[in-house]
N, CA, C and O atoms as a Maestro MAE file, in Angstrom:
{
 s_m_m2io_version
 :::
 2.0.0
}

f_m_ct {
 s_m_title
 :::
 protein
 m_atom[304] {
  # First column is atom index #
  i_m_mmod_type
  r_m_x_coord
  r_m_y_coord
  r_m_z_coord
  i_m_residue_number
  s_m_chain_name
  s_m_pdb_residue_name
  s_m_pdb_atom_name
  i_m_atomic_number
  :::
  1 25 -4.093 -5.438 5.878 1 A "MET " " N  " 7
  2 3 -4.355 -5.460 4.453 1 A "MET " " CA " 6
  3 2 -3.035 -5.677 3.713 1 A "MET " " C  " 6
  4 15 -2.043 -4.990 3.958 1 A "MET " " O  " 8
  5 25 -3.051 -6.625 2.827 2 A "LYS " " N  " 7
  6 3 -1.865 -6.922 2.022 2 A "LYS " " CA " 6
  7 2 -1.675 -5.838 0.968 2 A "LYS " " C  " 6
  8 15 -2.628 -5.394 0.328 2 A "LYS " " O  " 8
  9 25 -0.411 -5.419 0.800 3 A "THR " " N  " 7
  10 3 -0.076 -4.456 -0.249 3 A "THR " " CA " 6
  11 2 1.179 -4.923 -0.973 3 A "THR " " C  " 6
  12 15 1.854 -5.854 -0.535 3 A "THR " " O  " 8
  13 25 1.476 -4.272 -2.070 4 A "ARG " " N  " 7
  14 3 2.697 -4.543 -2.827 4 A "ARG " " CA " 6
  15 2 3.709 -3.410 -2.670 4 A "ARG " " C  " 6
  16 15 4.678 -3.334 -3.425 4 A "ARG " " O  " 8
  17 25 3.492 -2.548 -1.714 5 A "ILE " " N  " 7
  18 3 4.317 -1.350 -1.572 5 A "ILE " " CA " 6
  19 2 5.790 -1.697 -1.352 5 A "ILE " " C  " 6
  20 15 6.657 -1.195 -2.067 5 A "ILE " " O  " 8
  21 25 6.076 -2.545 -0.374 6 A "ARG " " N  " 7
  22 3 7.470 -2.898 -0.095 6 A "ARG " " CA " 6
  23 2 8.116 -3.546 -1.320 6 A "ARG " " C  " 6
  24 15 9.243 -3.218 -1.690 6 A "ARG " " O  " 8
  25 25 7.389 -4.462 -1.936 7 A "GLU " " N  " 7
  26 3 7.899 -5.159 -3.131 7 A "GLU " " CA " 6
  27 2 8.250 -4.171 -4.242 7 A "GLU " " C  " 6
  28 15 9.339 -4.236 -4.813 7 A "GLU " " O  " 8
  29 25 7.336 -3.266 -4.543 8 A "LEU " " N  " 7
  30 3 7.564 -2.307 -5.627 8 A "LEU " " CA " 6
  31 2 8.619 -1.268 -5.257 8 A "LEU " " C  " 6
  32 15 9.405 -0.836 -6.100 8 A "LEU " " O  " 8
  33 25 8.626 -0.878 -3.999 9 A "ARG " " N  " 7
  34 3 9.628 0.086 -3.534 9 A "ARG " " CA " 6
  35 2 11.027 -0.508 -3.677 9 A "ARG " " C  " 6
  36 15 11.944 0.146 -4.172 9 A "ARG " " O  " 8
  37 25 11.176 -1.755 -3.237 10 A "ASN " " N  " 7
  38 3 12.480 -2.418 -3.354 10 A "ASN " " CA " 6
  39 2 12.877 -2.606 -4.815 10 A "ASN " " C  " 6
  40 15 14.047 -2.453 -5.164 10 A "ASN " " O  " 8
  41 25 11.912 -2.936 -5.670 11 A "ALA " " N  " 7
  42 3 12.201 -3.110 -7.097 11 A "ALA " " CA " 6
  43 2 12.684 -1.808 -7.732 11 A "ALA " " C  " 6
  44 15 13.514 -1.824 -8.641 11 A "ALA " " O  " 8
  45 25 12.158 -0.676 -7.246 12 A "MET " " N  " 7
  46 3 12.594 0.629 -7.752 12 A "MET " " CA " 6
  47 2 13.892 1.086 -7.109 12 A "MET " " C  " 6
  48 15 14.528 2.029 -7.582 12 A "MET " " O  " 8
  49 25 14.283 0.423 -6.039 13 A "GLY " " N  " 7
  50 3 15.514 0.802 -5.358 13 A "GLY " " CA " 6
  51 2 15.404 2.088 -4.566 13 A "GLY " " C  " 6
  52 15 16.378 2.833 -4.451 13 A "GLY " " O  " 8
  53 25 14.219 2.359 -4.014 14 A "ILE " " N  " 7
  54 3 14.053 3.572 -3.213 14 A "ILE " " CA " 6
  55 2 13.804 3.196 -1.755 14 A "ILE " " C  " 6
  56 15 13.270 2.128 -1.456 14 A "ILE " " O  " 8
  57 25 14.191 4.076 -0.872 15 A "THR " " N  " 7
  58 3 14.022 3.852 0.561 15 A "THR " " CA " 6
  59 2 12.617 4.262 0.999 15 A "THR " " C  " 6
  60 15 11.872 4.907 0.261 15 A "THR " " O  " 8
  61 25 12.285 3.866 2.222 16 A "GLN " " N  " 7
  62 3 11.012 4.300 2.789 16 A "GLN " " CA " 6
  63 2 10.966 5.817 2.892 16 A "GLN " " C  " 6
  64 15 9.926 6.428 2.648 16 A "GLN " " O  " 8
  65 25 12.090 6.425 3.253 17 A "GLN " " N  " 7
  66 3 12.140 7.882 3.361 17 A "GLN " " CA " 6
  67 2 11.935 8.545 2.005 17 A "GLN " " C  " 6
  68 15 11.233 9.552 1.908 17 A "GLN " " O  " 8
  69 25 12.536 7.997 0.966 18 A "GLN " " N  " 7
  70 3 12.364 8.570 -0.369 18 A "GLN " " CA " 6
  71 2 10.907 8.484 -0.806 18 A "GLN " " C  " 6
  72 15 10.358 9.448 -1.339 18 A "GLN " " O  " 8
  73 25 10.275 7.323 -0.580 19 A "LEU " " N  " 7
  74 3 8.858 7.190 -0.929 19 A "LEU " " CA " 6
  75 2 8.032 8.188 -0.129 19 A "LEU " " C  " 6
  76 15 7.145 8.848 -0.672 19 A "LEU " " O  " 8
  77 25 8.322 8.293 1.147 20 A "ALA " " N  " 7
  78 3 7.603 9.246 1.993 20 A "ALA " " CA " 6
  79 2 7.728 10.668 1.443 20 A "ALA " " C  " 6
  80 15 6.746 11.408 1.392 20 A "ALA " " O  " 8
  81 25 8.928 11.042 1.036 21 A "ASP " " N  " 7
  82 3 9.147 12.373 0.463 21 A "ASP " " CA " 6
  83 2 8.349 12.562 -0.827 21 A "ASP " " C  " 6
  84 15 7.784 13.631 -1.056 21 A "ASP " " O  " 8
  85 25 8.302 11.534 -1.662 22 A "PHE " " N  " 7
  86 3 7.562 11.617 -2.930 22 A "PHE " " CA " 6
  87 2 6.073 11.872 -2.707 22 A "PHE " " C  " 6
  88 15 5.437 12.585 -3.482 22 A "PHE " " O  " 8
  89 25 5.515 11.276 -1.627 23 A "VAL " " N  " 7
  90 3 4.064 11.358 -1.412 23 A "VAL " " CA " 6
  91 2 3.680 12.272 -0.241 23 A "VAL " " C  " 6
  92 15 2.519 12.327 0.162 23 A "VAL " " O  " 8
  93 25 4.677 12.987 0.295 24 A "HIS " " N  " 7
  94 3 4.451 14.029 1.303 24 A "HIS " " CA " 6
  95 2 3.909 13.505 2.635 24 A "HIS " " C  " 6
  96 15 2.974 14.070 3.203 24 A "HIS " " O  " 8
  97 25 4.512 12.418 3.122 25 A "VAL " " N  " 7
  98 3 4.189 11.899 4.446 25 A "VAL " " CA " 6
  99 2 5.501 11.575 5.161 25 A "VAL " " C  " 6
  100 15 6.579 11.737 4.589 25 A "VAL " " O  " 8
  101 25 5.407 11.121 6.402 26 A "SER " " N  " 7
  102 3 6.611 10.742 7.139 26 A "SER " " CA " 6
  103 2 7.013 9.313 6.790 26 A "SER " " C  " 6
  104 15 6.200 8.524 6.310 26 A "SER " " O  " 8
  105 25 8.263 8.999 7.036 27 A "SER " " N  " 7
  106 3 8.716 7.623 6.809 27 A "SER " " CA " 6
  107 2 7.986 6.681 7.756 27 A "SER " " C  " 6
  108 15 7.767 5.518 7.415 27 A "SER " " O  " 8
  109 25 7.610 7.155 8.928 28 A "ARG " " N  " 7
  110 3 6.839 6.351 9.887 28 A "ARG " " CA " 6
  111 2 5.512 5.908 9.273 28 A "ARG " " C  " 6
  112 15 5.063 4.787 9.515 28 A "ARG " " O  " 8
  113 25 4.888 6.767 8.489 29 A "THR " " N  " 7
  114 3 3.633 6.413 7.827 29 A "THR " " CA " 6
  115 2 3.870 5.286 6.833 29 A "THR " " C  " 6
  116 15 3.088 4.336 6.776 29 A "THR " " O  " 8
  117 25 4.929 5.380 6.056 30 A "ILE " " N  " 7
  118 3 5.240 4.327 5.082 30 A "ILE " " CA " 6
  119 2 5.516 3.015 5.801 30 A "ILE " " C  " 6
  120 15 5.042 1.963 5.372 30 A "ILE " " O  " 8
  121 25 6.276 3.063 6.889 31 A "ILE " " N  " 7
  122 3 6.565 1.863 7.667 31 A "ILE " " CA " 6
  123 2 5.273 1.227 8.160 31 A "ILE " " C  " 6
  124 15 5.097 0.014 8.051 31 A "ILE " " O  " 8
  125 25 4.372 2.035 8.699 32 A "SER " " N  " 7
  126 3 3.096 1.521 9.214 32 A "SER " " CA " 6
  127 2 2.237 0.917 8.115 32 A "SER " " C  " 6
  128 15 1.587 -0.107 8.327 32 A "SER " " O  " 8
  129 25 2.230 1.541 6.943 33 A "ILE " " N  " 7
  130 3 1.462 1.005 5.817 33 A "ILE " " CA " 6
  131 2 2.051 -0.334 5.379 33 A "ILE " " C  " 6
  132 15 1.315 -1.293 5.146 33 A "ILE " " O  " 8
  133 25 3.375 -0.397 5.269 34 A "GLU " " N  " 7
  134 3 4.021 -1.636 4.838 34 A "GLU " " CA " 6
  135 2 3.783 -2.774 5.827 34 A "GLU " " C  " 6
  136 15 3.714 -3.935 5.424 34 A "GLU " " O  " 8
  137 25 3.656 -2.459 7.106 35 A "LYS " " N  " 7
  138 3 3.407 -3.479 8.124 35 A "LYS " " CA " 6
  139 2 1.922 -3.835 8.240 35 A "LYS " " C  " 6
  140 15 1.559 -4.741 8.990 35 A "LYS " " O  " 8
  141 25 1.071 -3.129 7.503 36 A "GLY " " N  " 7
  142 3 -0.359 -3.381 7.570 36 A "GLY " " CA " 6
  143 2 -1.011 -2.818 8.815 36 A "GLY " " C  " 6
  144 15 -2.100 -3.251 9.193 36 A "GLY " " O  " 8
  145 25 -0.362 -1.858 9.459 37 A "GLN " " N  " 7
  146 3 -0.872 -1.264 10.683 37 A "GLN " " CA " 6
  147 2 -1.658 0.024 10.436 37 A "GLN " " C  " 6
  148 15 -2.264 0.577 11.354 37 A "GLN " " O  " 8
  149 25 -1.641 0.487 9.205 38 A "TYR " " N  " 7
  150 3 -2.293 1.761 8.882 38 A "TYR " " CA " 6
  151 2 -2.855 1.690 7.476 38 A "TYR " " C  " 6
  152 15 -2.181 1.262 6.539 38 A "TYR " " O  " 8
  153 25 -4.095 2.115 7.350 39 A "SER " " N  " 7
  154 3 -4.723 2.190 6.026 39 A "SER " " CA " 6
  155 2 -4.706 3.647 5.587 39 A "SER " " C  " 6
  156 15 -5.262 4.507 6.269 39 A "SER " " O  " 8
  157 25 -4.080 3.928 4.466 40 A "PRO " " N  " 7
  158 3 -3.953 5.316 4.023 40 A "PRO " " CA " 6
  159 2 -5.255 5.858 3.445 40 A "PRO " " C  " 6
  160 15 -6.175 5.107 3.118 40 A "PRO " " O  " 8
  161 25 -5.305 7.163 3.331 41 A "SER " " N  " 7
  162 3 -6.423 7.802 2.651 41 A "SER " " CA " 6
  163 2 -6.394 7.402 1.179 41 A "SER " " C  " 6
  164 15 -5.374 6.939 0.670 41 A "SER " " O  " 8
  165 25 -7.487 7.581 0.528 42 A "LEU " " N  " 7
  166 3 -7.558 7.274 -0.898 42 A "LEU " " CA " 6
  167 2 -6.562 8.120 -1.683 42 A "LEU " " C  " 6
  168 15 -5.942 7.624 -2.625 42 A "LEU " " O  " 8
  169 25 -6.397 9.387 -1.313 43 A "MET " " N  " 7
  170 3 -5.468 10.264 -2.015 43 A "MET " " CA " 6
  171 2 -4.022 9.796 -1.833 43 A "MET " " C  " 6
  172 15 -3.242 9.822 -2.785 43 A "MET " " O  " 8
  173 25 -3.662 9.376 -0.634 44 A "LEU " " N  " 7
  174 3 -2.309 8.872 -0.401 44 A "LEU " " CA " 6
  175 2 -2.087 7.576 -1.187 44 A "LEU " " C  " 6
  176 15 -1.020 7.379 -1.768 44 A "LEU " " O  " 8
  177 25 -3.073 6.712 -1.206 45 A "ALA " " N  " 7
  178 3 -2.968 5.478 -1.986 45 A "ALA " " CA " 6
  179 2 -2.771 5.805 -3.467 45 A "ALA " " C  " 6
  180 15 -1.969 5.166 -4.148 45 A "ALA " " O  " 8
  181 25 -3.498 6.790 -3.953 46 A "TYR " " N  " 7
  182 3 -3.382 7.199 -5.351 46 A "TYR " " CA " 6
  183 2 -1.995 7.766 -5.646 46 A "TYR " " C  " 6
  184 15 -1.403 7.471 -6.684 46 A "TYR " " O  " 8
  185 25 -1.485 8.581 -4.725 47 A "ARG " " N  " 7
  186 3 -0.138 9.146 -4.919 47 A "ARG " " CA " 6
  187 2 0.918 8.046 -4.995 47 A "ARG " " C  " 6
  188 15 1.816 8.092 -5.837 47 A "ARG " " O  " 8
  189 25 0.802 7.059 -4.110 48 A "MET " " N  " 7
  190 3 1.770 5.963 -4.138 48 A "MET " " CA " 6
  191 2 1.633 5.148 -5.418 48 A "MET " " C  " 6
  192 15 2.638 4.740 -6.000 48 A "MET " " O  " 8
  193 25 0.417 4.909 -5.859 49 A "ALA " " N  " 7
  194 3 0.205 4.176 -7.109 49 A "ALA " " CA " 6
  195 2 0.860 4.916 -8.270 49 A "ALA " " C  " 6
  196 15 1.435 4.286 -9.158 49 A "ALA " " O  " 8
  197 25 0.781 6.236 -8.274 50 A "GLN " " N  " 7
  198 3 1.420 7.015 -9.334 50 A "GLN " " CA " 6
  199 2 2.934 6.871 -9.296 50 A "GLN " " C  " 6
  200 15 3.573 6.768 -10.343 50 A "GLN " " O  " 8
  201 25 3.514 6.862 -8.104 51 A "VAL " " N  " 7
  202 3 4.968 6.691 -7.979 51 A "VAL " " CA " 6
  203 2 5.388 5.379 -8.626 51 A "VAL " " C  " 6
  204 15 6.413 5.311 -9.304 51 A "VAL " " O  " 8
  205 25 4.583 4.328 -8.410 52 A "PHE " " N  " 7
  206 3 4.927 2.999 -8.902 52 A "PHE " " CA " 6
  207 2 4.351 2.692 -10.291 52 A "PHE " " C  " 6
  208 15 4.497 1.575 -10.787 52 A "PHE " " O  " 8
  209 25 3.709 3.664 -10.907 53 A "HIS " " N  " 7
  210 3 3.133 3.499 -12.246 53 A "HIS " " CA " 6
  211 2 2.190 2.296 -12.298 53 A "HIS " " C  " 6
  212 15 2.275 1.456 -13.194 53 A "HIS " " O  " 8
  213 25 1.292 2.237 -11.313 54 A "THR " " N  " 7
  214 3 0.311 1.159 -11.252 54 A "THR " " CA " 6
  215 2 -1.014 1.740 -10.776 54 A "THR " " C  " 6
  216 15 -1.151 2.953 -10.623 54 A "THR " " O  " 8
  217 25 -1.969 0.882 -10.547 55 A "THR " " N  " 7
  218 3 -3.273 1.325 -10.053 55 A "THR " " CA " 6
  219 2 -3.362 1.095 -8.552 55 A "THR " " C  " 6
  220 15 -2.618 0.288 -7.995 55 A "THR " " O  " 8
  221 25 -4.267 1.801 -7.907 56 A "VAL " " N  " 7
  222 3 -4.523 1.590 -6.489 56 A "VAL " " CA " 6
  223 2 -4.978 0.144 -6.278 56 A "VAL " " C  " 6
  224 15 -4.579 -0.507 -5.312 56 A "VAL " " O  " 8
  225 25 -5.805 -0.342 -7.179 57 A "GLU " " N  " 7
  226 3 -6.315 -1.712 -7.087 57 A "GLU " " CA " 6
  227 2 -5.176 -2.735 -7.054 57 A "GLU " " C  " 6
  228 15 -5.200 -3.668 -6.251 57 A "GLU " " O  " 8
  229 25 -4.191 -2.561 -7.916 58 A "ASP " " N  " 7
  230 3 -3.058 -3.476 -7.957 58 A "ASP " " CA " 6
  231 2 -2.131 -3.267 -6.759 58 A "ASP " " C  " 6
  232 15 -1.668 -4.236 -6.157 58 A "ASP " " O  " 8
  233 25 -1.864 -2.032 -6.418 59 A "LEU " " N  " 7
  234 3 -0.958 -1.718 -5.316 59 A "LEU " " CA " 6
  235 2 -1.457 -2.303 -3.997 59 A "LEU " " C  " 6
  236 15 -0.667 -2.785 -3.186 59 A "LEU " " O  " 8
  237 25 -2.759 -2.257 -3.792 60 A "TYR " " N  " 7
  238 3 -3.351 -2.728 -2.547 60 A "TYR " " CA " 6
  239 2 -3.982 -4.107 -2.653 60 A "TYR " " C  " 6
  240 15 -4.710 -4.520 -1.750 60 A "TYR " " O  " 8
  241 25 -3.719 -4.824 -3.732 61 A "CYS " " N  " 7
  242 3 -4.204 -6.204 -3.887 61 A "CYS " " CA " 6
  243 2 -5.682 -6.286 -3.526 61 A "CYS " " C  " 6
  244 15 -6.094 -7.176 -2.782 61 A "CYS " " O  " 8
  245 25 -6.479 -5.360 -4.053 62 A "LEU " " N  " 7
  246 3 -7.865 -5.241 -3.625 62 A "LEU " " CA " 6
  247 2 -8.694 -6.486 -3.909 62 A "LEU " " C  " 6
  248 15 -9.526 -6.868 -3.087 62 A "LEU " " O  " 8
  249 25 -8.486 -7.121 -5.045 63 A "LYS " " N  " 7
  250 3 -9.249 -8.328 -5.350 63 A "LYS " " CA " 6
  251 2 -8.939 -9.426 -4.331 63 A "LYS " " C  " 6
  252 15 -9.845 -10.056 -3.786 63 A "LYS " " O  " 8
  253 25 -7.662 -9.642 -4.085 64 A "GLU " " N  " 7
  254 3 -7.244 -10.672 -3.130 64 A "GLU " " CA " 6
  255 2 -7.723 -10.342 -1.714 64 A "GLU " " C  " 6
  256 15 -8.216 -11.222 -1.008 64 A "GLU " " O  " 8
  257 25 -7.584 -9.099 -1.302 65 A "ASN " " N  " 7
  258 3 -8.034 -8.699 0.029 65 A "ASN " " CA " 6
  259 2 -9.545 -8.838 0.179 65 A "ASN " " C  " 6
  260 15 -10.033 -9.209 1.246 65 A "ASN " " O  " 8
  261 25 -10.287 -8.541 -0.886 66 A "LYS " " N  " 7
  262 3 -11.750 -8.698 -0.844 66 A "LYS " " CA " 6
  263 2 -12.124 -10.159 -0.674 66 A "LYS " " C  " 6
  264 15 -13.029 -10.484 0.095 66 A "LYS " " O  " 8
  265 25 -11.434 -11.045 -1.386 67 A "GLU " " N  " 7
  266 3 -11.721 -12.477 -1.271 67 A "GLU " " CA " 6
  267 2 -11.464 -12.971 0.149 67 A "GLU " " C  " 6
  268 15 -12.243 -13.760 0.684 67 A "GLU " " O  " 8
  269 25 -10.385 -12.514 0.754 68 A "ILE " " N  " 7
  270 3 -10.079 -12.896 2.139 68 A "ILE " " CA " 6
  271 2 -11.162 -12.377 3.076 68 A "ILE " " C  " 6
  272 15 -11.633 -13.097 3.956 68 A "ILE " " O  " 8
  273 25 -11.547 -11.136 2.880 69 A "GLU " " N  " 7
  274 3 -12.582 -10.537 3.723 69 A "GLU " " CA " 6
  275 2 -13.910 -11.257 3.549 69 A "GLU " " C  " 6
  276 15 -14.613 -11.508 4.527 69 A "GLU " " O  " 8
  277 25 -14.258 -11.590 2.306 70 A "ASP " " N  " 7
  278 3 -15.508 -12.314 2.042 70 A "ASP " " CA " 6
  279 2 -15.531 -13.657 2.762 70 A "ASP " " C  " 6
  280 15 -16.559 -14.043 3.320 70 A "ASP " " O  " 8
  281 25 -14.404 -14.373 2.754 71 A "LYS " " N  " 7
  282 3 -14.315 -15.662 3.455 71 A "LYS " " CA " 6
  283 2 -14.510 -15.477 4.946 71 A "LYS " " C  " 6
  284 15 -15.152 -16.298 5.602 71 A "LYS " " O  " 8
  285 25 -13.953 -14.396 5.485 72 A "ASN " " N  " 7
  286 3 -14.125 -14.134 6.910 72 A "ASN " " CA " 6
  287 2 -15.590 -13.892 7.261 72 A "ASN " " C  " 6
  288 15 -16.050 -14.321 8.319 72 A "ASN " " O  " 8
  289 25 -16.322 -13.215 6.392 73 A "TYR " " N  " 7
  290 3 -17.742 -12.972 6.623 73 A "TYR " " CA " 6
  291 2 -18.550 -14.257 6.520 73 A "TYR " " C  " 6
  292 15 -19.524 -14.451 7.248 73 A "TYR " " O  " 8
  293 25 -18.138 -15.133 5.609 74 A "GLU " " N  " 7
  294 3 -18.841 -16.406 5.461 74 A "GLU " " CA " 6
  295 2 -18.705 -17.283 6.695 74 A "GLU " " C  " 6
  296 15 -19.596 -18.075 7.003 74 A "GLU " " O  " 8
  297 25 -17.588 -17.143 7.400 75 A "ASN " " N  " 7
  298 3 -17.332 -17.961 8.581 75 A "ASN " " CA " 6
  299 2 -17.991 -17.432 9.846 75 A "ASN " " C  " 6
  300 15 -17.863 -18.046 10.905 75 A "ASN " " O  " 8
  301 25 -18.686 -16.318 9.762 76 A "LEU " " N  " 7
  302 3 -19.346 -15.754 10.944 76 A "LEU " " CA " 6
  303 2 -20.625 -16.459 11.259 76 A "LEU " " C  " 6
  304 15 -21.303 -16.106 12.224 76 A "LEU " " O  " 8
  :::
 }
 m_bond[303] {
  # First column is bond index #
  i_m_from
  i_m_to
  i_m_order
  :::
  1 1 2 1
  2 2 3 1
  3 3 4 2
  4 3 5 1
  5 5 6 1
  6 6 7 1
  7 7 8 2
  8 7 9 1
  9 9 10 1
  10 10 11 1
  11 11 12 2
  12 11 13 1
  13 13 14 1
  14 14 15 1
  15 15 16 2
  16 15 17 1
  17 17 18 1
  18 18 19 1
  19 19 20 2
  20 19 21 1
  21 21 22 1
  22 22 23 1
  23 23 24 2
  24 23 25 1
  25 25 26 1
  26 26 27 1
  27 27 28 2
  28 27 29 1
  29 29 30 1
  30 30 31 1
  31 31 32 2
  32 31 33 1
  33 33 34 1
  34 34 35 1
  35 35 36 2
  36 35 37 1
  37 37 38 1
  38 38 39 1
  39 39 40 2
  40 39 41 1
  41 41 42 1
  42 42 43 1
  43 43 44 2
  44 43 45 1
  45 45 46 1
  46 46 47 1
  47 47 48 2
  48 47 49 1
  49 49 50 1
  50 50 51 1
  51 51 52 2
  52 51 53 1
  53 53 54 1
  54 54 55 1
  55 55 56 2
  56 55 57 1
  57 57 58 1
  58 58 59 1
  59 59 60 2
  60 59 61 1
  61 61 62 1
  62 62 63 1
  63 63 64 2
  64 63 65 1
  65 65 66 1
  66 66 67 1
  67 67 68 2
  68 67 69 1
  69 69 70 1
  70 70 71 1
  71 71 72 2
  72 71 73 1
  73 73 74 1
  74 74 75 1
  75 75 76 2
  76 75 77 1
  77 77 78 1
  78 78 79 1
  79 79 80 2
  80 79 81 1
  81 81 82 1
  82 82 83 1
  83 83 84 2
  84 83 85 1
  85 85 86 1
  86 86 87 1
  87 87 88 2
  88 87 89 1
  89 89 90 1
  90 90 91 1
  91 91 92 2
  92 91 93 1
  93 93 94 1
  94 94 95 1
  95 95 96 2
  96 95 97 1
  97 97 98 1
  98 98 99 1
  99 99 100 2
  100 99 101 1
  101 101 102 1
  102 102 103 1
  103 103 104 2
  104 103 105 1
  105 105 106 1
  106 106 107 1
  107 107 108 2
  108 107 109 1
  109 109 110 1
  110 110 111 1
  111 111 112 2
  112 111 113 1
  113 113 114 1
  114 114 115 1
  115 115 116 2
  116 115 117 1
  117 117 118 1
  118 118 119 1
  119 119 120 2
  120 119 121 1
  121 121 122 1
  122 122 123 1
  123 123 124 2
  124 123 125 1
  125 125 126 1
  126 126 127 1
  127 127 128 2
  128 127 129 1
  129 129 130 1
  130 130 131 1
  131 131 132 2
  132 131 133 1
  133 133 134 1
  134 134 135 1
  135 135 136 2
  136 135 137 1
  137 137 138 1
  138 138 139 1
  139 139 140 2
  140 139 141 1
  141 141 142 1
  142 142 143 1
  143 143 144 2
  144 143 145 1
  145 145 146 1
  146 146 147 1
  147 147 148 2
  148 147 149 1
  149 149 150 1
  150 150 151 1
  151 151 152 2
  152 151 153 1
  153 153 154 1
  154 154 155 1
  155 155 156 2
  156 155 157 1
  157 157 158 1
  158 158 159 1
  159 159 160 2
  160 159 161 1
  161 161 162 1
  162 162 163 1
  163 163 164 2
  164 163 165 1
  165 165 166 1
  166 166 167 1
  167 167 168 2
  168 167 169 1
  169 169 170 1
  170 170 171 1
  171 171 172 2
  172 171 173 1
  173 173 174 1
  174 174 175 1
  175 175 176 2
  176 175 177 1
  177 177 178 1
  178 178 179 1
  179 179 180 2
  180 179 181 1
  181 181 182 1
  182 182 183 1
  183 183 184 2
  184 183 185 1
  185 185 186 1
  186 186 187 1
  187 187 188 2
  188 187 189 1
  189 189 190 1
  190 190 191 1
  191 191 192 2
  192 191 193 1
  193 193 194 1
  194 194 195 1
  195 195 196 2
  196 195 197 1
  197 197 198 1
  198 198 199 1
  199 199 200 2
  200 199 201 1
  201 201 202 1
  202 202 203 1
  203 203 204 2
  204 203 205 1
  205 205 206 1
  206 206 207 1
  207 207 208 2
  208 207 209 1
  209 209 210 1
  210 210 211 1
  211 211 212 2
  212 211 213 1
  213 213 214 1
  214 214 215 1
  215 215 216 2
  216 215 217 1
  217 217 218 1
  218 218 219 1
  219 219 220 2
  220 219 221 1
  221 221 222 1
  222 222 223 1
  223 223 224 2
  224 223 225 1
  225 225 226 1
  226 226 227 1
  227 227 228 2
  228 227 229 1
  229 229 230 1
  230 230 231 1
  231 231 232 2
  232 231 233 1
  233 233 234 1
  234 234 235 1
  235 235 236 2
  236 235 237 1
  237 237 238 1
  238 238 239 1
  239 239 240 2
  240 239 241 1
  241 241 242 1
  242 242 243 1
  243 243 244 2
  244 243 245 1
  245 245 246 1
  246 246 247 1
  247 247 248 2
  248 247 249 1
  249 249 250 1
  250 250 251 1
  251 251 252 2
  252 251 253 1
  253 253 254 1
  254 254 255 1
  255 255 256 2
  256 255 257 1
  257 257 258 1
  258 258 259 1
  259 259 260 2
  260 259 261 1
  261 261 262 1
  262 262 263 1
  263 263 264 2
  264 263 265 1
  265 265 266 1
  266 266 267 1
  267 267 268 2
  268 267 269 1
  269 269 270 1
  270 270 271 1
  271 271 272 2
  272 271 273 1
  273 273 274 1
  274 274 275 1
  275 275 276 2
  276 275 277 1
  277 277 278 1
  278 278 279 1
  279 279 280 2
  280 279 281 1
  281 281 282 1
  282 282 283 1
  283 283 284 2
  284 283 285 1
  285 285 286 1
  286 286 287 1
  287 287 288 2
  288 287 289 1
  289 289 290 1
  290 290 291 1
  291 291 292 2
  292 291 293 1
  293 293 294 1
  294 294 295 1
  295 295 296 2
  296 295 297 1
  297 297 298 1
  298 298 299 1
  299 299 300 2
  300 299 301 1
  301 301 302 1
  302 302 303 1
  303 303 304 2
  :::
 }
}
């Protein structure tokens, strides 16, 4: 799943560890989320959205990800 986490984190000038500390998870969790290897809970997504002063929808590119997923279903 595409996210804007790395982009927004870099724009704020914070490290993965700092973000992890802000949202009460390990830096390994942030790394996995940024690589698209882990989908966070809704509460964790909300906490990260608050750090970046945005919405969960924007942070996780939900519209774009839905369109990609819809295309994949159409090709089945």
